[in-house]
C-alpha positions as CSV (number, residue, x, y, z in Angstrom):
1,M,-12.2,7.9,11.5
2,C,-9.6,10.5,10.7
3,G,-8.5,13.4,12.8
4,I,-8.7,16.9,11.4
5,V,-7.3,20.3,12.7
6,G,-7.7,23.8,11.2
7,Y,-6.3,27.0,12.6
8,V,-6.4,30.8,12.0
9,G,-4.7,33.1,14.6
10,P,-1.6,34.8,15.8
11,R,0.4,31.6,16.6
12,Q,2.6,29.5,14.3
13,A,0.0,27.3,12.6
14,Q,2.4,24.3,12.3
15,D,2.9,24.1,16.0
16,V,-0.8,24.4,16.9
17,I,-1.8,21.9,14.3
18,V,0.8,19.2,15.1
19,E,-0.1,19.5,18.8
20,G,-3.8,19.1,17.9
21,L,-3.0,16.1,15.7
22,R,-1.1,14.5,18.6
23,R,-4.3,14.6,20.6
24,L,-6.3,13.2,17.7
25,E,-4.0,10.4,16.7
26,Y,-6.3,7.9,18.3
27,R,-8.7,8.6,15.3
28,G,-6.2,7.3,12.8
29,Y,-2.5,6.7,12.5
30,D,-1.8,5.4,9.0
31,S,-0.3,8.8,8.0
32,A,-0.3,12.4,8.9
33,G,0.2,15.8,7.2
34,V,0.1,19.6,7.5
35,A,-0.4,22.4,5.1
36,V,0.0,26.1,5.8
37,V,-0.5,29.3,3.8
38,D,2.9,30.9,3.1
39,E,1.5,34.4,2.8
40,A,4.9,35.9,1.9
41,A,5.3,33.6,-1.1
42,G,1.6,33.3,-1.9
43,L,1.9,29.5,-1.9
44,I,0.7,26.5,0.0
45,A,3.5,24.8,1.9
46,S,2.9,21.2,3.0
47,D,4.4,18.0,4.2
48,K,2.9,14.6,4.8
49,R,4.3,11.2,5.8
50,A,3.0,7.6,6.0
51,G,2.9,6.0,9.4
52,K,2.4,7.6,12.8
53,L,2.6,11.3,13.6
54,A,6.2,10.9,14.8
55,N,7.3,10.4,11.2
56,L,5.9,13.8,10.2
57,E,7.3,15.5,13.3
58,K,10.7,14.1,12.5
59,A,10.5,15.4,8.9
60,L,9.3,18.9,10.1
61,G,12.1,19.0,12.6
62,V,14.7,18.7,9.9
63,D,13.0,21.0,7.3
64,G,10.1,22.8,8.9
65,L,7.4,24.6,6.9
66,P,7.6,28.4,6.4
67,A,6.2,30.7,9.2
68,A,2.5,30.9,8.8
69,T,-0.6,31.6,10.9
70,T,-3.2,29.7,8.9
71,G,-3.2,26.0,8.2
72,I,-4.8,22.6,8.3
73,G,-3.7,19.1,9.4
74,H,-4.8,15.5,9.2
75,T,-4.1,12.1,10.8
76,R,-5.5,9.3,8.6
77,W,-7.3,6.0,9.0
78,A,-7.0,4.7,5.5
79,T,-10.1,4.0,3.4
80,H,-9.5,4.9,-0.2
81,G,-5.9,4.0,-1.1
82,A,-3.0,2.4,0.7
83,P,-1.5,4.2,3.7
84,N,1.5,5.7,1.9
85,D,3.0,9.2,1.4
86,V,1.1,9.8,-1.8
87,N,-2.3,9.0,-0.4
88,A,-1.6,10.9,2.9
89,H,-3.5,14.2,3.4
90,P,-3.5,17.2,2.7
91,H,-4.2,16.9,-1.0
92,L,-3.7,19.8,-3.4
93,G,-5.5,21.0,-6.5
94,A,-4.0,20.9,-10.0
95,E,-2.1,24.2,-9.5
96,A,-1.4,23.6,-5.8
97,R,-3.5,26.7,-4.9
98,V,-6.0,24.9,-2.7
99,A,-5.2,22.2,0.0
100,V,-7.8,19.9,1.5
101,V,-8.1,17.4,4.3
102,H,-11.0,15.0,4.6
103,N,-12.7,12.6,6.9
104,G,-15.3,10.2,5.5
105,I,-16.1,8.7,2.1
106,I,-17.2,10.5,-1.1
107,E,-19.3,7.8,-2.6
108,N,-19.5,9.2,-6.1
109,F,-15.8,10.1,-6.4
110,A,-15.2,7.6,-9.2
111,A,-17.6,9.4,-11.6
112,L,-16.2,12.8,-10.5
113,R,-12.7,11.7,-11.0
114,T,-13.4,10.4,-14.5
115,A,-15.0,13.7,-15.4
116,L,-11.9,15.6,-14.1
117,E,-9.5,13.4,-16.0
118,N,-11.5,13.8,-19.2
119,E,-11.0,17.6,-18.7
120,G,-7.2,17.1,-18.5
121,H,-6.7,17.0,-14.7
122,R,-4.0,14.7,-13.5
123,L,-4.7,13.1,-10.1
124,V,-1.8,11.5,-8.5
125,S,-3.3,9.6,-5.5
126,E,-5.8,6.8,-5.1
127,T,-8.0,8.8,-2.7
128,D,-11.4,10.3,-3.1
129,T,-10.2,13.4,-1.3
130,E,-8.0,14.6,-4.2
131,V,-11.2,14.9,-6.3
132,A,-12.6,17.5,-3.8
133,A,-9.3,19.4,-3.9
134,H,-9.4,19.7,-7.7
135,L,-13.1,20.7,-7.7
136,L,-12.5,23.4,-5.1
137,E,-9.5,24.8,-6.9
138,R,-11.4,24.9,-10.2
139,A,-14.2,26.9,-8.5
140,V,-11.9,29.5,-6.9
141,A,-9.9,29.8,-10.2
142,D,-13.2,30.7,-11.8
143,G,-13.7,33.5,-9.4
144,A,-15.6,32.1,-6.4
145,D,-14.3,32.7,-2.9
146,L,-13.4,29.6,-0.9
147,T,-16.7,29.6,1.1
148,S,-18.8,29.8,-2.1
149,A,-16.6,27.2,-3.7
150,M,-17.1,24.8,-0.8
151,E,-20.9,25.3,-0.9
152,E,-20.9,24.6,-4.7
153,V,-18.7,21.5,-4.5
154,C,-20.5,20.0,-1.5
155,G,-23.7,20.1,-3.6
156,R,-22.1,17.7,-6.0
157,L,-20.7,15.2,-3.4
158,E,-22.5,12.1,-2.1
159,G,-21.6,10.2,1.0
160,A,-20.4,11.1,4.5
161,F,-17.6,13.7,4.8
162,T,-15.9,16.5,6.6
163,L,-13.8,18.7,4.3
164,V,-11.4,21.4,5.5
165,A,-9.7,23.7,2.9
166,I,-7.3,26.6,2.6
167,D,-6.5,28.8,-0.4
168,S,-3.1,30.3,-0.9
169,Q,-4.7,33.5,-2.4
170,D,-7.0,33.9,0.7
171,P,-4.6,33.5,3.6
172,D,-6.8,34.6,6.5
173,R,-9.5,32.0,6.4
174,V,-10.1,28.3,6.7
175,V,-13.4,26.8,5.3
176,A,-14.9,23.5,6.2
177,A,-18.1,21.5,5.5
178,R,-19.8,18.7,7.4
179,R,-22.2,15.9,6.3
180,N,-22.6,12.9,8.6
181,S,-19.1,13.3,10.0
182,P,-17.9,15.1,13.1
183,L,-16.6,18.7,13.1
184,V,-16.4,21.2,15.9
185,V,-15.2,24.8,16.1
186,G,-13.1,26.2,19.0
187,M,-13.5,30.0,19.6
188,G,-10.5,31.7,21.3
189,D,-9.3,35.3,21.8
190,G,-8.2,36.4,18.3
191,E,-7.9,32.8,17.1
192,T,-10.3,30.1,15.9
193,F,-9.9,26.4,15.6
194,L,-11.5,23.5,13.7
195,A,-11.2,19.9,14.7
196,S,-12.9,16.5,14.6
197,D,-12.8,16.5,18.4
198,V,-12.5,19.3,21.1
199,A,-9.4,17.5,22.4
200,A,-7.4,19.1,19.6
201,F,-7.9,22.6,20.9
202,I,-8.9,22.2,24.6
203,E,-5.4,23.6,25.6
204,H,-6.4,26.9,24.1
205,T,-10.2,27.3,24.5
206,R,-13.2,25.5,26.0
207,D,-15.7,27.6,24.0
208,A,-17.0,25.4,21.3
209,L,-19.5,25.4,18.4
210,E,-21.0,22.1,17.2
211,L,-22.0,22.2,13.6
212,G,-25.1,20.7,12.2
213,Q,-25.8,18.6,9.2
214,D,-24.9,20.0,5.7
215,Q,-23.3,23.1,7.0
216,V,-20.3,25.1,5.8
217,V,-18.2,27.1,8.3
218,T,-15.7,29.8,7.6
219,I,-13.3,30.6,10.4
220,T,-11.1,33.7,10.7
221,R,-9.2,35.3,13.6
222,D,-12.3,37.3,14.3
223,G,-14.9,34.5,14.5
224,V,-17.1,32.2,12.6
225,E,-19.7,32.3,9.8
226,V,-22.0,29.3,9.2
227,T,-24.0,28.7,6.1
228,T,-25.9,25.8,4.5
229,F,-24.7,24.0,1.4
230,D,-27.2,26.3,-0.4
231,G,-25.4,29.4,0.9
232,E,-28.2,30.4,3.3
233,P,-27.1,31.8,6.7
234,S,-27.2,29.2,9.5
235,E,-26.1,28.7,13.1
236,G,-24.2,26.1,15.1
237,L,-24.8,25.0,18.7
238,H,-22.6,26.8,21.2
239,Y,-21.5,25.0,24.3
240,V,-18.7,25.0,26.9
241,V,-16.5,21.9,27.2
242,D,-16.8,20.6,30.8
243,W,-13.4,19.0,31.0
244,D,-9.9,20.4,30.7
245,L,-6.5,19.4,29.3
246,S,-5.5,17.3,32.2
247,A,-8.4,14.9,31.5
248,A,-6.8,14.1,28.1
249,E,-3.3,13.6,29.4
250,K,-1.9,10.2,30.7
251,G,-1.4,11.3,34.2
252,G,1.7,9.1,34.8
253,Y,0.2,5.9,33.3
254,D,2.0,4.2,30.4
255,W,-1.1,4.1,28.3
256,F,-4.3,6.2,28.0
257,M,-6.2,2.9,28.2
258,R,-4.7,1.9,31.5
259,K,-5.4,5.4,32.9
260,E,-9.0,5.1,31.7
261,I,-9.4,1.7,33.2
262,F,-8.5,3.2,36.6
263,E,-10.8,6.2,36.0
264,Q,-13.8,3.9,35.9
265,P,-14.9,4.3,39.5
266,R,-15.1,8.1,39.0
267,A,-16.7,7.7,35.6
268,V,-19.5,5.4,36.9
269,A,-20.1,7.8,39.9
270,D,-20.3,10.8,37.5
271,S,-22.8,8.9,35.3
272,L,-25.1,8.3,38.3
273,L,-25.0,11.9,39.6
274,G,-28.4,13.7,39.7
275,R,-30.4,10.8,38.4
276,H,-33.0,10.6,41.2
277,T,-35.0,12.9,43.4
278,E,-34.7,13.2,47.2
279,D,-37.5,10.7,47.6
280,G,-35.6,8.2,45.4
281,A,-37.6,8.5,42.2
282,L,-35.6,8.3,39.0
283,Q,-35.4,11.5,36.9
284,L,-33.8,11.4,33.4
285,D,-34.0,15.1,32.4
286,E,-32.8,14.5,28.8
287,V,-35.5,11.8,28.1
288,R,-38.0,14.0,26.3
289,I,-40.4,11.2,25.5
290,T,-43.5,11.6,27.5
291,E,-44.5,9.1,30.2
292,D,-47.7,8.3,28.3
293,E,-45.7,7.5,25.2
294,L,-43.3,5.3,27.2
295,R,-46.3,3.4,28.6
296,D,-47.4,2.6,25.1
297,I,-44.1,1.1,24.1
298,D,-44.6,-2.6,23.1
299,K,-41.1,-3.4,21.8
300,I,-37.6,-2.2,22.3
301,I,-34.7,-2.6,19.8
302,V,-31.2,-1.8,20.9
303,I,-28.8,-1.0,18.0
304,A,-25.1,-0.6,18.4
305,C,-21.7,-1.7,17.1
306,G,-18.6,-3.4,18.7
307,T,-18.3,-2.9,22.5
308,S,-21.5,-0.8,22.5
309,F,-23.3,-3.8,21.1
310,Y,-22.2,-5.9,24.1
311,A,-23.5,-3.2,26.4
312,G,-26.8,-3.6,24.5
313,L,-26.8,-7.3,25.2
314,V,-26.6,-6.7,28.9
315,A,-29.3,-4.1,28.5
316,K,-31.7,-6.7,27.1
317,Y,-31.4,-8.8,30.3
318,A,-32.2,-5.8,32.5
319,I,-34.9,-4.3,30.3
320,E,-36.9,-7.6,30.0
321,H,-36.4,-8.5,33.6
322,W,-37.4,-5.2,35.1
323,T,-40.0,-4.0,32.6
324,R,-41.4,-7.1,30.9
325,I,-41.1,-5.4,27.5
326,P,-39.7,-7.6,24.7
327,C,-36.2,-6.4,23.7
328,E,-34.1,-7.2,20.7
329,V,-30.4,-6.3,20.2
330,E,-29.2,-5.7,16.7
331,L,-25.9,-4.8,15.0
332,A,-26.5,-1.3,13.7
333,S,-24.6,-2.2,10.4
334,E,-27.2,-4.9,9.7
335,F,-30.4,-3.3,11.1
336,R,-31.9,-1.4,8.2
337,Y,-30.9,-4.0,5.6
338,R,-33.2,-6.7,6.9
339,D,-36.4,-4.7,6.7
340,P,-37.1,-4.6,10.4
341,I,-40.7,-4.3,11.7
342,L,-41.1,-0.9,13.4
343,T,-44.2,1.0,14.6
344,R,-45.0,4.2,16.5
345,D,-44.8,2.1,19.7
346,T,-41.3,0.8,19.0
347,L,-38.5,2.3,21.0
348,V,-35.1,2.2,19.3
349,V,-32.2,2.6,21.7
350,A,-29.0,3.7,19.9
351,I,-25.7,3.2,21.8
352,S,-22.7,5.1,20.5
353,Q,-19.9,6.5,22.6
354,S,-18.9,9.2,20.0
355,G,-22.4,9.9,18.8
356,E,-21.0,9.9,15.3
357,T,-20.9,6.1,14.5
358,A,-22.0,6.0,10.9
359,D,-23.7,2.6,11.0
360,T,-25.7,3.6,14.0
361,L,-26.5,7.1,12.6
362,M,-27.9,5.6,9.4
363,A,-29.9,3.1,11.5
364,I,-31.6,5.7,13.6
365,R,-32.5,7.8,10.6
366,Y,-34.2,4.7,9.1
367,A,-36.0,4.1,12.4
368,R,-37.3,7.7,12.6
369,S,-38.4,7.4,9.0
370,Q,-40.6,4.5,10.1
371,R,-41.9,6.7,13.0
372,A,-40.3,4.8,15.8
373,K,-39.1,6.7,18.8
374,V,-35.3,6.9,19.2
375,L,-33.3,7.3,22.5
376,A,-29.6,7.7,22.3
377,I,-27.0,6.6,24.9
378,C,-23.9,8.7,24.2
379,N,-20.8,10.2,25.8
380,S,-20.4,13.2,23.4
381,N,-22.5,16.2,24.2
382,G,-23.9,17.8,21.0
383,S,-22.9,15.0,18.6
384,T,-25.0,14.0,15.7
385,I,-26.8,10.9,17.1
386,P,-28.2,12.6,20.2
387,R,-29.2,15.6,18.2
388,E,-31.2,13.5,15.8
389,S,-32.8,11.3,18.5
390,D,-36.0,12.0,20.4
391,A,-34.2,11.6,23.8
392,V,-30.7,11.0,25.1
393,I,-29.0,9.7,28.2
394,Y,-25.4,11.1,28.4
395,T,-22.9,8.8,30.1
396,H,-20.5,11.5,31.5
397,A,-17.4,9.3,31.1
398,G,-15.2,12.2,30.2
399,P,-12.7,11.9,27.3
400,E,-11.7,8.4,26.3
401,I,-8.5,8.5,24.2
402,G,-7.6,4.8,24.1
403,V,-9.1,3.2,21.0
404,A,-10.3,0.1,22.9
405,S,-13.2,1.3,25.0
406,T,-13.2,0.8,28.8
407,K,-14.8,3.5,30.9
408,G,-17.0,4.2,27.9
409,Y,-18.4,0.6,28.1
410,L,-19.0,0.7,31.9
411,T,-20.8,4.0,31.7
412,Q,-23.0,2.7,28.8
413,L,-23.9,-0.2,31.1
414,V,-24.9,2.3,33.8
415,A,-27.1,4.3,31.3
416,C,-28.7,1.0,30.2
417,Y,-29.6,0.1,33.8
418,L,-31.0,3.6,34.4
419,L,-33.1,3.4,31.3
420,A,-34.5,0.0,32.3
421,L,-35.3,1.2,35.8
422,Y,-36.9,4.4,34.6
423,L,-39.1,2.4,32.2
424,A,-40.0,0.1,35.1
425,Q,-40.9,3.2,37.2
426,V,-43.0,4.8,34.5
427,R,-44.9,1.6,33.6
428,G,-45.3,0.4,37.2
429,T,-43.6,-3.0,36.7
430,R,-41.4,-2.5,39.8
431,F,-42.4,-0.9,43.1
432,G,-40.6,2.3,44.1
433,D,-38.8,0.7,46.9
434,E,-37.5,-2.1,44.6
435,I,-36.2,0.5,42.2
436,A,-34.6,2.6,45.0
437,T,-32.8,-0.6,46.3
438,I,-31.3,-1.3,42.9
439,V,-30.3,2.4,42.5
440,R,-28.6,2.3,45.9
441,E,-26.7,-0.8,44.7
442,L,-25.7,1.0,41.6
443,E,-24.3,3.8,43.7
444,E,-22.2,1.4,45.6
445,M,-20.6,0.1,42.3
446,P,-17.7,2.7,42.2
447,Q,-16.3,1.4,45.4
448,H,-16.7,-2.2,44.2
449,I,-14.9,-1.4,41.0
450,Q,-12.1,0.3,42.9
451,H,-11.8,-2.9,45.0
452,V,-11.4,-4.9,41.8
453,L,-8.8,-2.4,40.6
454,D,-6.9,-2.7,43.8
455,G,-6.2,-6.4,42.8
456,S,-4.7,-5.5,39.5
457,D,-1.3,-6.9,40.3
458,A,-2.7,-10.4,40.4
459,V,-4.3,-9.9,37.0
460,Y,-1.0,-8.6,35.6
461,D,0.7,-11.7,37.0
462,L,-1.8,-13.9,35.1
463,A,-1.0,-12.0,31.9
464,R,2.7,-12.7,32.4
465,R,2.1,-16.4,32.9
466,Y,-0.1,-16.7,29.9
467,V,1.7,-14.3,27.5
468,D,2.9,-17.1,25.2
469,H,-0.6,-18.5,24.5
470,R,-1.9,-17.7,21.1
471,S,-5.6,-18.5,21.8
472,V,-7.9,-17.7,24.7
473,L,-11.5,-18.6,25.2
474,F,-14.2,-16.8,27.4
475,L,-17.3,-18.4,28.8
476,G,-20.3,-16.8,30.4
477,R,-24.0,-17.3,31.1
478,H,-26.9,-14.9,31.4
479,A,-25.4,-11.3,31.8
480,G,-22.0,-12.9,32.0
481,Y,-22.2,-14.0,28.3
482,P,-21.9,-10.4,27.0
483,V,-18.9,-10.0,29.4
484,A,-17.3,-13.0,27.8
485,L,-17.8,-11.5,24.3
486,E,-16.3,-8.1,25.5
487,G,-13.3,-9.8,27.1
488,A,-12.6,-11.7,23.9
489,L,-13.0,-8.5,21.8
490,K,-10.5,-6.6,24.0
491,L,-7.9,-9.4,23.6
492,K,-8.4,-9.4,19.8
493,E,-8.2,-5.6,19.6
494,L,-5.0,-5.2,21.7
495,A,-3.0,-8.5,21.6
496,Y,-3.9,-9.6,18.1
497,I,-4.4,-13.2,19.2
498,H,-7.3,-15.6,18.6
499,A,-10.0,-15.0,21.3
500,E,-13.6,-16.0,21.3
501,G,-16.5,-15.6,23.7
502,F,-19.2,-18.3,24.1
503,A,-22.4,-18.8,26.0
504,A,-21.3,-21.6,28.3
505,G,-24.4,-23.7,27.5
506,E,-23.3,-23.8,23.9
507,L,-20.1,-25.6,24.6
508,K,-21.4,-29.0,23.9
509,H,-23.0,-27.8,20.6
510,G,-19.6,-27.4,18.9
511,P,-17.1,-25.0,20.6
512,I,-15.9,-27.6,23.0
513,A,-13.9,-29.0,20.0
514,L,-11.5,-26.1,20.5
515,I,-10.5,-27.2,23.9
516,E,-7.0,-28.7,24.2
517,E,-4.4,-29.2,26.8
518,G,-3.3,-26.0,28.5
519,L,-5.8,-23.7,26.7
520,P,-6.6,-20.7,28.9
521,V,-10.4,-20.3,29.4
522,F,-11.8,-17.3,31.3
523,C,-15.0,-18.3,33.0
524,V,-17.4,-15.6,34.2
525,V,-19.2,-17.3,37.2
526,P,-22.7,-15.9,38.1
527,P,-23.3,-14.9,41.7
528,R,-24.5,-17.8,43.9
529,G,-27.9,-16.0,44.4
530,R,-28.9,-17.5,41.0
531,D,-28.4,-21.1,42.1
532,Q,-29.5,-22.7,38.8
533,L,-27.3,-20.4,36.7
534,H,-24.4,-21.0,39.0
535,A,-24.8,-24.7,38.9
536,K,-25.0,-24.7,35.1
537,M,-21.9,-22.6,34.8
538,L,-20.0,-24.9,37.2
539,S,-20.9,-27.8,34.8
540,G,-19.4,-26.0,31.9
541,I,-16.2,-25.3,33.8
542,Q,-15.9,-29.0,34.7
543,E,-16.4,-29.9,31.0
544,V,-13.5,-27.8,29.8
545,K,-11.2,-28.7,32.7
546,A,-11.8,-32.4,32.1
547,R,-10.4,-31.9,28.6
548,G,-7.2,-30.2,29.8
549,A,-8.1,-26.5,29.7
550,R,-6.7,-24.0,32.3
551,T,-9.7,-22.4,34.0
552,L,-9.4,-18.8,34.9
553,C,-12.5,-18.0,36.9
554,L,-14.0,-14.7,37.8
555,A,-16.1,-15.5,40.9
556,E,-17.6,-13.6,43.9
557,E,-15.7,-13.5,47.1
558,D,-17.4,-16.3,49.1
559,D,-17.9,-18.7,46.2
560,D,-16.1,-21.8,47.6
561,A,-17.9,-24.2,45.2
562,I,-15.7,-23.0,42.4
563,T,-12.4,-23.6,44.1
564,P,-11.9,-27.3,43.1
565,Y,-12.4,-26.6,39.4
566,A,-10.5,-23.3,39.0
567,D,-6.8,-23.2,38.2
568,E,-6.9,-19.4,38.8
569,I,-9.5,-17.3,40.6
570,V,-10.0,-13.6,40.4
571,R,-12.4,-12.6,43.2
572,L,-15.2,-10.1,42.7
573,P,-17.3,-8.3,45.3
574,K,-20.8,-9.7,45.9
575,V,-23.4,-7.9,43.8
576,S,-26.6,-8.9,42.1
577,T,-26.5,-10.9,38.9
578,L,-27.6,-8.2,36.5
579,L,-25.0,-5.7,37.9
580,Q,-22.1,-8.1,37.9
581,P,-20.9,-7.1,34.4
582,L,-19.8,-3.8,35.8
583,L,-17.2,-5.7,37.9
584,A,-16.5,-8.8,35.9
585,V,-15.3,-6.9,32.8
586,V,-12.7,-5.0,34.7
587,P,-10.1,-7.8,35.2
588,L,-10.6,-8.7,31.5
589,Q,-9.7,-5.1,30.5
590,L,-6.6,-5.2,32.7
591,F,-5.6,-8.6,31.4
592,A,-5.8,-7.5,27.7
593,C,-4.0,-4.2,28.4
594,E,-1.1,-6.0,30.2
595,L,-0.8,-8.9,27.7
596,A,-0.6,-6.4,24.8
597,T,2.0,-4.4,26.7
598,L,4.1,-7.5,27.3
599,L,3.8,-8.4,23.6
600,G,5.2,-5.0,22.7
601,H,2.0,-3.6,21.0
602,D,0.8,-0.1,21.0
603,V,-2.2,-0.4,23.4
604,D,-3.7,3.0,22.7
605,Q,-3.5,2.7,18.9
606,P,-4.1,-0.9,17.9
607,R,-3.4,-1.8,14.3
608,N,-6.1,-1.2,11.7
609,L,-8.5,0.4,14.2
610,A,-9.8,3.9,14.9
611,K,-11.7,5.3,17.8
612,S,-14.8,6.5,16.0
613,V,-16.0,4.7,12.9
614,T,-17.6,7.5,10.9
615,V,-17.9,5.6,7.6
616,E,-20.2,2.7,6.8
């Protein structure tokens, strides 16, 4: 959820932190704050403001913080307490000696708060974070250094959290702790960084250290020390970030999201690189489950949330068609609460762009406790979900800053197709030449996606003509049904209007009651190669058109049968039915982005949403 930055080094901490927060604002923008150690005065100096980071920057521009080279910062997605100045981070201890920023939820904060108040502590906010600040300050006041204090306090906390703290009496260090919430260290020359995401410090260093579960990290100018919550020496995972600052900048586009939509041909191409040998056999180097174990799999369960869930729905069609293995798709937030049936021969596929999605993380931990095998599909190297899985397929989409996922979704689809084909290869359910043919078609998708993007002006024109409508429906069949769901989600996320996706065959079972004169209905038309599917979809389109709807059809280039029933047609290159989602979703992304822009909304930071949901 929230974005966190910490810094120790020769630069002015305020400047480094604010710049880092700017790159992390996609993680939360309900409030922002900074705290630095004013070494000359021996005090913590801080400022925090409700609303977007610009409000804090304006305040700091008028009355900046004292010169300091150690500090922490935070941009918030509100959980405990309303998004106002008082609840904004950082939070201070009772004597303002310690400042803390926090991502996550401390589940036992109410009991801890009551105990503190009974001891005479006065807590001024509604947050769980302030409890940690008071506990840390009490520990250092009793003689512990900040690292030992953090270890002690974390032993008392329940839930998922990242905590980052500074002590006015110990100005050369920042201490942080991680449990079920993202935290990464950046190691520069005479300076060290902490952040929720490497984007915060990529301008300064690409040398990173990923922290493990239940670890405390102390950063100074000279480096890093990692311990467990029990105070035992430990280590993080060192890696080099393989993208640079330019990948996180807008590059001339008005929105990061629009830039990321147009990056999709390259992202899909990158996700396909190195996936097969010279003779065409698939190789997934990060799948560390043996072929014998994969041959024994008798059920696959895909777990995911939001857009990733819709990628999983597409995966079901591909997996069952190519491998003949039964496949279920479950919302990760519901999975472990229904007592699912798992065995050693169950493969759980967890899809999460960030690799830190709390619901999905808890679900895979449950699956592993039941001895099921877990394979992660993820875009973030070294994140928690891949590390705790038996295998991983990385999507190589590059950084995605826009909160509403676009290239993350397409590359997840690619990973799902690759997994399904690899299982078919291992289990012998498809001949090698069949698999090679599908892989070649996948490798042609970047140019097809580019062709769709080349027609973006026509989609933008549709958005202008339908900007006044307050409801839009989406219909699809087969693999087009998840595309309809994703198209509706994008419109809800960005334009804040009523949007729903339906399986077209379900129209007559209730949803057709929503159809009224002039209602825009997007229709994802299957390729004509599946004649029965195509005919059934055509019937659904006629049903809504007969009742006055405006039919906006996504159909392949030579589909003339659709023409009499379509008020608007967006043409798609001819591809096979299972791969069509890679193309059909792109105009829906463009439409949602443009409609939201026309309505005056912040496309990159839609209200109430954050990029990575790291609390349940």
